[in-house]
N, C-alpha and C positions, 0 to 999 in steps of 0.2 A: 555609216550608221553607228551611233554609239549607244550602248545599253544604258538606260537610266536606272539608277539604284533607287529602290523603294526604301523609304525610311522604316525602321523597325516599328512594328505595330504593337509590340509588347512593351509596355512601360517598365522601366527599371524600378525595382522596389525602393521605396523611399523610407528612410529611417523614421520610426514612429516614436511617440512619447513613451510607449511601453518599453521599447528596447532600451531607452535611456534609464529607466528605473529598475532594470534588472540588477541583481546582486552580483558583484564581481566574483569571479572564480578565484578561490584561494586554495593552493595545494595543501593537502592533508598528509600528515605523517602516517606511517603504518600503525603507529600506536593509536592515533585518533580513529583510524578505520576499524581496528580491532575493538576498541572501546565502544564504538557506535554499534558494531555487530553484536557485542555482548548485551548492550542495552535493548536492542531489538529482540534478541532471543529471550531475554528475561521477560519482556512484555508479552511475547507470544506464549511462553510457558505459563505465565500468570493467567492469561485468557483461557488457555486450554484447561488449566487446573480448575478454574471457576466453572467451565462447562462440564468437566468431569464430576464436580461436586453436585451440580444440578442433575446430571444423569443418575448419579448414585441415589440421590434423594427420590427421584421418580421411581427407580427400581425398588427401593425400600417400600414405597407406597403400594406399588403393584404387588409385591410379595405379601404385604399385610392383607391386601384384598384377596389374594389367592388363598391364604390361610383361612380367612373368614369364609370364603366360599366352600372350601374343602371341609370345614367343620360343620357345615349345615347339612 
């Protein structure tokens, strides 16, 4: 008696059109990495600064309302 091998039931992945359109990996220099990190940090700081300005504005409005309520 010989054992019969069953063919693999799991199909092997076929390359798709999406895989062909991916951008090729290019090595980056340490300088490029640092400059990219600086850019991201500047963007983050700008967003946080904008948020802080909004919060300060809201606080000023609330303080004015408090003064108005205390004066009556």
